[in-house]
N, C-alpha and C positions, 0 to 999 in steps of 0.2 A: 308396741307389734313384735311380734312373739318371732325368739329364732329360731329358723332351721336350722336342725343337727340330722343332715341327712346321707343316706347310701347311695350314691351313682352310678350310673351306666357307664364302667370304664370303655375306653373305643381303643384298646389295646389291651392287649391280654395276661397284663398282671393287675387285676380284679384287685386284690388284695390289699393293693396298695391303696386303697382309702377306706375307714376303717370307721363309722359314727362309734361318737364320744360322749358322753350323756354330763362329766364334772368336770369340765376343763378348769384349774387356776385364773390362765389369763382370759377365760372370756367370764369368769365369776371380777374379777378385777375391773377390766372396761362395762360391764353390765352396771356395776356399782356408781364407778364414774359415770354414766350415761342418764342411771337415777336420779343421781348427784346435782349433776350440770345438763338439766334438757337444754336443746336446743330451741330459741324465737330466733323467727326471722321476719323481718318487715319489710314494707316496699308501700310508696306513695305515688298514689295516680294527683296527677297533677291536670290543669282545664287546659295549658298550652303549653310550646316550649319556651317563650319566649315573654322579656314582659317589658314594660315602659316604667319609668320612675312615676309614681301618680298612682299607677294600676293595682289591682290587687290579684294577689295570687291566690286559688285556693287549691285546697287539697284534702285528697281520701286518705287514711293508714289501714292499712290490712296486714295485724301481726296474727301468727300462724307457730305452732309447733315446728322442732324439726319434719315430723313425715306431713304436712301441711294440712293438720288436721283444728281443729276450732282449739283457741286458746284460752283456758280460763284460769289462767298463774298470775298475768300481768292487766293491772286496769290503768293500766298511764304509759304514756308516751313522751321523750323530750321531744320537739322539733324546734333546731335550732339554724340561724342563719348567719352565713359568715361573708365577708366583702372577700376581695381580691389580693388584702396585704394579710391576708389569714384572721383576721382581727373579728370575732364576737359581734353580730348587732343586732341583733333581739330573739327571743322562743317564746313557744306556745310549751304550755303543759295539756297534753290531750288526752281527757277522760276516756278509756276505750268502753265499748259493752261489745262482751264475746267477740274481742281482739278486735275490733274497728271504731274508727273512731274520724273527724276529719276538723277543720280548722283552716285558717286560712291567713298572709301576711299582707297589710294593709302595704305599699311600697313605697314610702313618701320620698317627695321631689326634692327634698334634701339630698336623696340618696346621693354621691355619687357613681356614674356609671363604668361599669365591670363585669366581669363572671363571678355571679354572688354562689356559694355552693350552700347545698339546702341538706342538712345529717341529723337523722334521728335514728333514735335506740328507745330502749327502755333499760330501767336499773338492774335487770337481771344481765342484760346483753353482754354489762363491763367485767361481768367473770370470764368473757372470754378476749379482750381485748375489742378491737374496733371490728374483727373480724366479718361479724355479719350487721352490721351498721346499717342503715341504707345514707346512700350518701351519692348526691346528685348534683352536678353544676350545671348552671343555666347565665343566661347572657339579658340584665338589667341594662339600658340602657338608658339616654334622656338627651332628647332631641329638642331642638331651639332655632335660633337666627345664627348662633354660631357655629352650627354642627358642621364640619366638613366631612365630605364622604371620600373615602378613596379606593380608587382600581389601580389597582396592583397585579405585577407583573414583576414577580425572580428565577431566577437563571444561575443557577451553581457555574459556574466556568471554571475550569480545571487545564484549559488549554493556556493557562503562563505557568511560571516556575512556583508562583504564588498565589492561590486559588482567594477569588474574587466574588461575591456575590455581583451579577447583572440586576439593578433595580430599575425597572420605571414604572411612576406616578403620576397618576393624573388626580390632582383633587380639587372639588367644588365645592359648592353650598349645597344645602339642602334640595334647592330651584332647579339643580343642576348645572347653576352658572360657575363657570371658571375661576379658582382663586387663583388670579393670576396674579403677577409680578409680590410675589408675599414672599416674606424672609421667616426661613424656616431653621430649626435648629436639630439635624436626625441624629440619635445614637442607634448604636449597634448594641444590642444589652444581651447579655447569656444569663437570664433569673434576673436577678436586681443588681448582678455589676456591668460598670459599664465598662465598655468595650473599647468604642469610641465613640468621637463625636467631631461633625463635618457641619457646616454653613451653605446653605443654600438659597436660589432663587428662583421659586416657579416661572413659568414662562408667561405669557400672555394670552397663553391655553392653560396654565393651573399644572403644566406639565415640570418633573424632573426626571434627568436620567442619568445613573450614573453608575460608576463602579468601588464598589463597598470591599476594601484588600479582608480577608482573615487570619493573616500569617499563618500562623502553626494552630489554629484551635480549629479543632472540630465540630461539626455543627451538630446540635441536637434539637427539641421539642423546645427544649427553653430557650430559645433565641428569640430576639424579635427586634425591632424596630420601635424606637420613641423619637415622635415628630412634633415639635413644640412650635408654634404661631411664636416668633420674638417679640414682637409688638404688644401681643398680649398671651403673658406664660399658661391664661388659665385655658387656652385652648391647647389641650395635649392630647394627642392620640396615639393608642399600640395598632401597631402592623406587625402582626405575627409574621415566624418565617412560612413562608409557603411554595416553596421552591418547585417551580416547576422541570417534569421530566430529574429530579433528585435522585443520583443515584448513589447512597455514602449507606452499606447497608451492613449492619449487626447479624449476625449469622450464627444463631444459637444451636445446638443439637443435643435432644432429650431420648438417650436408650427407653424402652419400653421398660417399665419396672425398674427406674433409677439408673443402671447399668448394662454395661456389654460384658459377657464373657469369654474366655478364648475360648475355641471349638464348640461354639455352641451360636446356633440359628437365631438372630433374634429381627427386630424391626425397631430403626431408629426414627426418630420423629424429629422435623425441623423446624423451624420459624425463623423468615429473613423479615428484620426491622427497619426498619430507615429511617432516616435523622428525624424526621417530624412524629417518630412514636409510633406511627401507624405501619401495617407489615407491608410487604412487597414482594409479588413474583417474581420468581429467580428460577433460573435454568442452570444447569450443570453436567458433573458428573463425577462418581464417587472412583476413586484411584487407590492403587494401591503404592509401594514404594517404586517399585518397576515401573510406575504410572499405568498398570493393566486395568482397561475399563472392567467396573466391576457391577455398579449401580448408575441409575437415572436420578439425575437433582431437578426436580420440578416439580413446584410447589402449585396445588390444586384452586389455593383461595384462599388470600389475605396474609400471601409471605408462607402458608404452611403444608405440609406437605409429609412424605412417609417413603423410607426405602429402605429394602432387607440387608445385612450383612452377614456373614460365616467371621467373624476374627480369629487370626489366628496366632499363636504368642513370637514374639521377637520382631511382628509386623507390626507398621505404621501405615492410617487410611487418610487421604487428605478430600476435601470438596474442592474441585474446581471450577471457579466460574469467570462471570465479566464483569467488571464495575467502572464507568466510567471510559471502557475501551479499553481497560488493562484488563489480561488476567489474575484472577486474586486464587488462592492457594491456601486451604484453611485446614489446619490439623485435626481433625474428629475426638471426640475423645479416648483417653487409654480405656481396654478390657481392661478385666482383672483375670489374672490366672485361675482363682478362684471364686465361688460363687452358684446364688441361685438366679432363675431367672424365673419372671412369670409375662406368659404370651397368650390376650384375649382377644378372640375372635370375634365381632359379635352381630358381625354379617352372612357368616358360612349359611348360617341356617334363619327361617323368617323367626320362631319362633325360641330361638336361644342361643345360648353361648357357649360356644368351646373355650376353654382353658387348657393350656399346656404348662406345665412346668418343670424345668430342668434342672440339674445340680452336676459342677464339675465331680472330679473323683472325689475327694476328700470330703466331699456333701453327703453324699450317700451314704443319707441313714433315716433312721422314722423320726415320728411322730412331732413332724410338721406343721402348722396348724395356717389353715387358710380364713379368713374371718370377712362375710361381708358388709357394709355398716351402710344404711340410709342416713342420712344428718350423721347422729352419734349415735343411731341405736342397731342391734348385731341384728341380721335378719337373714344371716347363715353364716355355719359355721360348721368345720368337718378338720379330723386329724388327717395329714397324709404320710406315707412310705415313701423316699425319696431309694429307697436302698438301688435299684434298678436304674436308675439315673435319670426317669422319666415317668410321666403321667402325662396322657390327655381325656379328659373328659365334657358334658355336656350338661349346661343348666339350664330347666325354662326358663324362659323371661318372665312370665305368670308367678311366679314365685317373688319378685320384685316389686318393690313398689313403682310409678314413674319419677323419674329423675337421674339423680346422679347417684352411680351405686359405686362403692370405696371398698376396694378389695386388695389386703393385705395378707402376706406371709409371713406367717412367725419359722424362728429356729427351735428346736427342741429346747434351746432353754429362753423362749419368748421372750428373742430380740426381733426387733422388725427387719425382715430382709429388703421383702421386693412391698410396690405398690402400683396400686393401677386403679384409673378409673373408667367406667364405662358408664354411657347412658343407655335406660331403660324407658322408648316410648310405648305404653299400650294402648295409646289414642281414646286412653280414660279424659275428659276431654268436657268443656263445659260449649253446645254449638247456641250459638245466638244469632237471633234475628232480630232484623226491625220494618218495621211497615211502616210508614206514612199512610194520613189520612185522603192525600190525594200523590198526583204525579206531579208538581210543579207550583208554585206559592206565588201569591205576589208582596209588594213591600206592605209591612207592619202587618202581615196575615197572620192569621193561628193557626197552628201547627201541631198534631198531636202524631204520636210515634206510640205505637204498638209494639212490645219489647215482648218475643217468647225465648225462654230457654229451657234445653232440653240434654239429655244426657246423651253419650255417645250413640246408645242402643237406641232413642227418640223418645225415650221418654222423660215426660216433665222433671223438672227438680226448680226447687226454692234459692233462688240465692240473694248474695248482697249484690251491689254494682254500684261505681262511679258513671255519672253520663255528662259528656263534656260537646257543646254543637259549637263548631268556631267558626267563623266569616272567612272562606279562603283566600280572599282579593286584600285580607290583611295577614292570617295565620299562614305558613308555609308549612304542610308536614311533613313530619320528617320519615323517611322511607326504612323503616326496617327497625324502629325504638326500638328502644327496652322496653319493654312492656311486661303486664303480671303474670304470663307465663314462664317471657323468657327470664327473667328475674329469679321466679321461686325456684325455678328447675336447674336454672343455671349459673347465672348470676351471682346469686348467693353463696356458691359454695364453689367460685373460680377466685382468685385474684387479678388481680390489674385489669385492665383495660381489654373488653370485648368487643373488638368493631361490629357495630351494626346486629346487636345480638336476635335482634327478630328475625332476623335473613334464618336463622336455624332452625325455626318454628313454620315455616312460610308452606313445605311439605313433606313429606315423606319420599321425595326421590333419593337414589343411593348417590349421588353424587350430594347431596346435602346431608346426607347421613354420616354420608365417612368423612365431609368437611370436620362433622361435629363433632365425628372420633378424633380427629386428628386435634382439633382445640381441644380436646380434653388431655392427649398423650403432649401436648406442648404447652398446657398454660397451666394444667390441674396434679401435675406429677408431684410435685412435690406433698408430703401426706402432712399427715395429724402431728401432735406433738406427744410422741407417743412415751416418752418419759413419763409428762406431765399429766397423762394419761393413769396411765400404772399406778400414778403412786397411793397411797393407800389413806385414808384418815383423813382426805380432802372436803375442806370447810369452802363453801363461797363466800367471798369478799363482797358481792353486794347480794341482797336480798330482792326476791322478787314482791312488787308493790303489788299485792289482792286486797280490795278493799281499801278504805280511808282508815290510816291508824297512825298514832302516832307510839313510839317506842322507844325507850334509852335505858339506860341502868344508873342506880343511885351508889355512890360510893361515899367513902371517909377522908381525910385528911391525907390517910396512906394509904390510898386508894384500893382499898381493901369493900368490897362489896357489902350493903346497908341493907336490909330487911325489914319486913314487917315495918315499914313508915307508909303513911297516909300523904297521899295525893291528891290533889284537886286542880282540872281542867277546866279553867272560864275562858269563853270570849265574849264579848260584849258587842255590838253595833248594829246592822243590820239582822242580825243571825245570834241571839241570846243563847249561850250554853255554857251549863255547869254539870260536869262527869267527877266521878270520884274510881280510885281505884287505889290497892296496895302494892308495894314488891314484893317480888318474891322472895327462895332463901339467896339466891342470888343478886341480890339485888337489882334486879329488875323490874319493867311495871312496863303497862302496856294502855292504853286508851283505845277502844274499837269501835268502828261502824259510825265514824263520824261522820259530818254530812260533805255531800259533795255542793262545794260551791266555789264562786269563782275567786273568791279574795275575802281571807278572813288571817287574825291574828290569837295566839293562845298567850295566855299566862299560864304559868305552870306552878302551885307551890304548893311544899311538903311539911307536914306538919308530924310530931310526934303523938307516943300517946297520950302527954299531958294538953295535946292543940296548941303547940307551940312550933313556932317554927325552925325548923331541923335547922344544924346547920354543912348537912349531905349535901355532897354536889352532884348536879345533875348532869346527864350528858344523853342528849337522843342520837337515835341514831338521822340523823341527817341527810335529804339527799343531796350527792356530790356530784356535779356534773362530772361529764367526761370531759380529759385537756381536752384544748382546743386542739382541729385541722392542723395538720404541716403541710399536706398537700392538694393540690386539686385540679383538675383536669380544667384545663383553659379554653374556652371556647372561644370562639375567632367574632369579636366583635360586628356587629349587625352593617357598622359603615363602610366596613372593607369589600369590596365585589360585592355589594347589594345587589339581591337580585328585586322587582319588582315589591311583589307582593309584602320585603320585609319593607319595606321603602316605603310602601304606600304606609305600612301601619304606624310605623315612629313621626310617618306627617300629619297622621290623622289624630296621635297623641299628642304629637307639639300645638294642635290647635286646641284640644280637652285641655291642654296644660296651661294655656295661656288663657283660656279664660278663667280659671280656678287658680288666682295667688296664690302661696302659702307661706312665704317665706315673714318672719315679723321681726322687719330689724326694731333693734334696742333702742338705738337714735332715731329712730324716727315718732311716728305719731304715737301720742297716747290709747291704751287697747280701748274698739270703739265701744264696746259694751261692758262695764266693770259693774256687775252686782250691789245691790243693795248690799248684803253679805259683805262682799268686798269693800266695800267705804269702809261700812264698819271694821275694819282688821286694820284699814290705813288709817283709818283715823285712832285707832288704838294702838298703834305703833309709834304712829306719832307721838302720843302723849304719853308711852313710856321707854318710848329707844331717842327716835329723831324727828325732829318736830318739822323739816325740812322733805319727810320722803313722803315722793311720787310710786306710785306702781307700773314699774315696767315688763314684767314678765312674772308668769306665773305658771307652774309645772308641778301640774296633778297627778292625781295619782292614778287616773288612767294611763295618764303619758308613761308615768314610772312604771306601770306595769310592761309596757312595751318592749326594755331595756332592762331586766331584775338585775342580771347580773354586770350590769355600768357601775364604774366606780363613780362617786358624786366629783372628781375630778374632771372625769371622763366627761361627765355630765353635762356641769359649767362650759367647759372648751367646748361642747358641742352644739347646748343652746343659748349663749352667750356670746354676744360678736366684740371682739376683742376682748375676752377673756383671758389674762397672761400674768406672768412675775415678773418686777421689774423693780427699780430701785426711783425712779422719778414719778412723784406726783407732787398737785397743789396739798396745802396744807391747811391753808384757809378759802372761802368764798371766793373773793373777787380777789386773790394773788396769783402772780404766777408758779406754774410748777417748778419744783428744784430738785436736784438731787440727794438722796438721802446715803445710811452710810451702812445699810443694811436693803432688804428685799424683801416686796409685801407683795399679794392680791390686786389686781388692778382690772380696771374695765375700761377700754380704750382711755388709758392716760390716766382714769380719776380712783384713789385709794377706795379698796372696798374695806371699808372702816368696821361696822359691826358684821359679826356674823355669830348670830345667835339661835341656838339649838334649845329646841322645846323651853324658850324664854328666858334661856341663861346664856349670855355673852362671853364667849369666848374668851375674853378678857379675863373674867375672872376666876381662870385657870390657872393664867399666872402672877398676876399681881392681889390678887384676894381683894380689889377692891370695882367700884361699882364706874359705867363709863357717865361722865355727865356731861354728852356732851351737851343736851337739852338746856344747861346751863351756858357752858362755857361756847359751843360751836364750832368747839376743839376735840378730833378724837385722838384719844388715849391711845388707840392700836397705832399710829404715826409715832408713837414714843417707844414702843414697848416693843423691841426682834422679837423678841421670845411670841409673842402674842401668832405670827408668823409660823414658828415651828410647830404649834397646836393646830393651827389650822388648817395647816398641812399635815400633821399627821389624820386630820380626822375627815380632809378631804379626801385621803387613799384609803382610812379603813371603812367610812360609810359607801356602804352601794344602793343601788337605786330601791331594791328591794326592802331596806330597809327604811325609807321615808316614804311620806304619806304625804307631804305639799312642799314645794319652796316656794315661796315668793321673794320678787327682786326689787329693791325700789332705788330709786334715784335722788339722791340730794343734791344741795350745791354745788359742795369738792366732794362729794362721797356716796360710793354706792354702799347696801345693806343688805345684807341677805336674812333671810327668817326662815328657818327649815325648822319643821315637825318631822318627827321621828315616830316610829312606829311602835316603839317600845315606848318614851314619853319617859327618855332617863335621860334626855340632855346630852350635853358633851361627852357624858361619864359613858364609856362602851363598854365597862368590865358589868358582866352581871353579877349581881348579888346573890350569897350564899343562901338556896331554900326557895329562890324565885328564879325561876326559867321564864324570856318568852321568846316565845317561837311562830315567825311568820313563815310556814308554807310558802313552794312557788303556788301562784295563783293560777287556777285552773282555767283555761280558753274558755268562754265562751263563743263560738264560733257566730260567726255574725250571716244572714239571712242572704242570699244572692238574690240580687234585685233584676227582678225578671218582669219588662212594663207590660201593662195588658191595655191593648189600644181599645176604643171604641170606635172609632170612626176611621177609614180609611183614608181620612183628609188632614188625621193630626198632623200639623206642621210642627212638631217640636222631634230634632234633628236626634237620631239613633246614631250612633257611630260605634258600637261594641264591633267588641275583635271575638270575644267570648258572647256567645248570644245566648246563651242557656250550660250552666251548671249544675247538675242534682246527685250529691254524695251518699244520698242516704235512696237508691232506686234498692225495692225489694221486690221480690218476683215470685210466686203464690205459690199455693201447691200444684196450680194447675202449667207452671212456669212463666206466667204472664203480670206483666205491668205495664202501666199506661202513665209518660210527659207530656207535658203539653206545654208552649211556648211562643212568641209571636217574633217572626221575622225582623227585621230592623230594614234603613229605609231607602239600601240601594240595590238594583238586582246583581246579584253573585252565584254561585255553590256555595253549601256549607259540608262541612267533614262530623259526623256525628262519630267520635268517639265511645266505645261504652267497655269497662272489663272488671270483673268482682270474681267471689268463691265461692263456692257452698258448701265450707267449711268441713268438707269431704276426702279433701284433695283435688278436688278438679278445679282447673279455673276455665275464663271466661273472657276472650275479645275480639270484638269484631270493628270493623271502620264500617257508615255506609256515608254516602252523601243524598244531596237533596237541594233542586235547584232553586233557585230565589229569579222571576223574571219581571219585567218590567211591564205594570198594570197595561199598557196598549197591546203589549203583544198577545199574539195568541196564544192561547196553552192547547 
C-alpha cells in the first residue's frame, strides 16, 4: 500500500503548519520494518458454537495479509486443541491454497467435559508473539445417565459486615428428575485455589440454599463453585460465578491520545468492568476538588463512554458514582504539565476525519511527524509545525482502507508521543443472498440453495466461502457473535475481550458508530512496540513456510559451516523419493519442491567429495511450536441454567453415544478382530521375547498422528488403564505380589517386564545381556533397578510423532511393550554423524462431511444431525453464483444457514438465513 505524503487544507489560519516531506528517516525505519515483518491475520469459521464428545468439529481457515488481501507468503498453518487445564490435546497441520484451508477434529468420547480452546497460527506469525494468533474457546460437553443439570441463582449480599454469596441451587438429572437427598461437597474456587469447602445434602426436590462467606476476598471472573457427589467423585460439576445484579465495578479511565495535559481541552474515555469481567453500565459525575460539577459520567454501551475535560495545574479531578448503594469517589489520571495531545473526531463530517493536535508552551516546535498505519503498513505521513501551539485539519476517509487506522504523533527526535486508533468503514463489503428452491421443506427432503455474491455497487464478484446449516432445535444461535467481518476488521487488532463483536457491524447508526469509537478509545489505545519497530538490521526469528522444503546447515566439530558437501534425501514407503543437493559457502542447504503428503519420514545422508560419509553435523530448520496457551476465556457449562435447545442437543448426543461405545478396557475381552498380520506379529513376539504374550492393545500410526506432541509417558497413561509406577508386583505367574526396594512401571499391579524398541530390549542398555524369559519364565527387569531409569528416560524423551506403532501384550505375570519408532534406531535416541532422520509434522487431510442422500421419503433410518450440512469450499463464479444441495433430517424444525467468506481483495461477507422444515402432513 503506497504511503500518502500529502498537503492538508488547514482549518485555521496557520496554513504553514503542515508541510509535505519526501524523505523522513523515521518513515524509512518503519517502512523497512513493515517490509521485513509483514503482518498475517488468521480466522477460523466453525460449523456450530458448541459440541459433544463423539461429535466432529469442522472448520475453515482464512489467512490474509495485514491489508486483508491474498496471502501468498505461507502455505501451512497449525491448528491446536487445548483442554481447560491448558494441556495440549492434539493438532492439525493444514495445507493452504491462496491462504485458504480446512480441516476437522474428531472429538473422542474419552475427552473430559469442559472448555476447550482452539488456537491457530502460521510459523511466520510467531515473529509477533501471540498478537495475531486466532484463539477461540468453546464448550465440549458429555451427556450420559450420570449427568446433573444445575439451575443456579447467585447474589452478592453486602448487608452484613462481611460479604456473602447467596446461593440457590436445584440439581436434576438429564430427564429433569430431582436429585433428592444427595450428599454433595461445594468448593468455592478462585482459579485453581480453593477458598472454602462445605458439605450439604439436597432436599427431596434437589434444592440447596446457603450463604457462602467471602471474608476479605474480592470477587473476579476466576471465581467458581465445584460441586462433587460424595458417593461418586466422578460426578464433578463446575458452576461459574453468575452473580445477579452484581455491583462491584473496576472503573478505568483512558485519555484520548494517551494522557491529559494541563490547560488543553481533551476527551477522556472510560470503561466500567464488573467482577465477572464484562462491561457494566454506570452513571455518575465528574467533579474537581471543590466538588464542582464538570461533566456527566454515563456509559452508552457495555460500560463504555467518554466525556470532555479541561484540566488545570494544581487541581484534582474525581469520578463519583454509586456502587452497592454506597457512593464511590475515584481519582482521575493526573494530567501532565507539559506535552502534546492528539484528538480525532471521526463523525463531525461523514466523509472526513477532523484531527486536532495541541502542544504546551515548551513543546511548541517544528518537525513533528504524524503517521497513520493500517496493519503495520504506512498509509499516510506528514510533518507538522506546532510553533503556534495548535493545528487542525481534515483528512478524506476515502484515502484509507477499511478497518482500524492507527495514528501516532512523533516528536522531532522521533519518539512516539500520542496514539489514537480510528475505525474507517467505507461500506466495502460482499453482499450475500441465499435463495432456497422452495418456501418450506418436509422431513428428509432435498434442499437446493442458490448463492449470489455482489460488491457494494451491486456488481457480481467471485469469492471463497464456508457454509453451515444447523438445526435450531439443537443448536442455539449466538447473537452478535464474532464473525469474519468483525474478526478481520476489529478483533484481530485489539487485545482483550470484545463483548458481542458482531454487534458493531449490524448497522451504521450513529449510536453504533459512537460505541465502536469508544471501544477503540478504551481497548485499543496502547500502541505498537515502537522501540522494537525502530530497530535496524532486524532479522525474523521464524521463517515463512512457502512451498514444501527442508532447510538446514552443516557444521563441523567447532560449529563452523561446512561448504560444498553433497547431501542425499531419501524417503521410502508409499512415496519413494530421492533428491540431492549441495551445501553453499555458508554451509546451508535446501531441498525444494517436496511433495505435499499427509505422512512421511526422510533420511538425510551427507558425503564428501570421495563419496564417504562426512562427519559434519546436520541441523535442520525444524518447526518449533508456540508455547502452550496460558489463559483462555471460560465458557459457561451447558448444564448450568440450560435452555431447551441446548438440552435437546445433548440429549440427542447421549442417545448417539450410547449406541456407539468406544472405550476398550485393557482388562476386558480380547480384541474382536485381529488380522492375520497381527497374529503373525504376536507369534513372532512369543517366539523371540515372551512365550505367553497375548496382544491386548494396539496403537497404530493413525492414532499417533492425532497427538504428535504427546510424550510416550503421557500416551501410555492415557491409553492403558492402570498404567502407573509402583513397588509391588509378582515375580512369578502363580505367586502373590510382594514389595520391592525399587520402583518399576506397572499395569494394574503387573510388572511391565519388556520394553522393546525396534527389536532391542532396553535391558541391554544397562546390563549388556539378553533377557532369557522364554527359558526361565522370570523377568530380569524385576532384578535390575537401572532398567526403570532407562525406560523412564525413553518414555519422557520419545513423543508420539517419533513412533509408528505400539503393541501392548499381556502374559501370565507380566506386561510387555513392543515399540516401533520412525527412525528405526532402537532405544539409542542420539542421531549419528552424517545421518539425520526427520519426520515433519504430517499434513492433515480433512475428512469429507457426510451428507446423506435419501431416495425415498419413507426411509426409516433415524437422522439426528445437528449440523445438517457443511461445505468449506463454496466458490462463487465470475457471475457471483454458486449452488449447494443437501437433505433435511427427520424432524420438523427450523434451520439456520450461515455463510461467510472473502474475495481476497479486502472484502468480507457474512449472512444468516433460515428455512423451515414442516411435518409431511402439514399443508405447505
